[in-house]
C-alpha positions, 0 to 999 in steps of 0.5 A: 745682832741687834734689832733696830726700830727700822726693822719693824717698819720695813715689812709691808703690811697685809694691805700692801701685800694684797695690793701688790698681789692684785697688781701683779695679777693685773699686770701692773707694777703697783696699786695703792689702796685707792686704786683697789677701791676704784677697781672693785666696782669694775668686777662685773665687767669681767662677768658681763660679756660672758653672761650676755651671750647666754640664750636666756639673757636676750632681754638686755639687748632687745627689750629693756636695757637699763639705760639709767644704770648703764649710763652712770656705770659707764661714766664711772668706767670712764673715770677709772680709765682716766685714773689709770692713764688710759688713752684719751680717745678711749676715755672720750669714747666711753664718756660719749657712749655714757652721755648718750645713754644718760640722755636717752634715759632722761628722755624716756623718763620725761616721756613717761612723766608727760604721758602720765600728765595727759 
């Protein structure tokens, strides 16, 4: 039995093994490294619904929801949904909510600057 040069390249590298393991865990067929880098910022979405139901986390809903960060984060979520070929209506819904949050954040910032000038 002789070893050929193709035998050295037939084994997947560690990145490919990790990507395939994550794809299997998520129920997808295959993930590239770019797909993994797109998914990494979405990890807080796993924890966010759990944490927001804690009784000491009512500030998020009632007092000061971070609209500037929330709008940009939802725009990124819409990009990730589009990248992974989600349904068009879901991407459009997330973009609409994100644009609304961004508009509210801009309005609040404009109001605070205008009140500071008076």
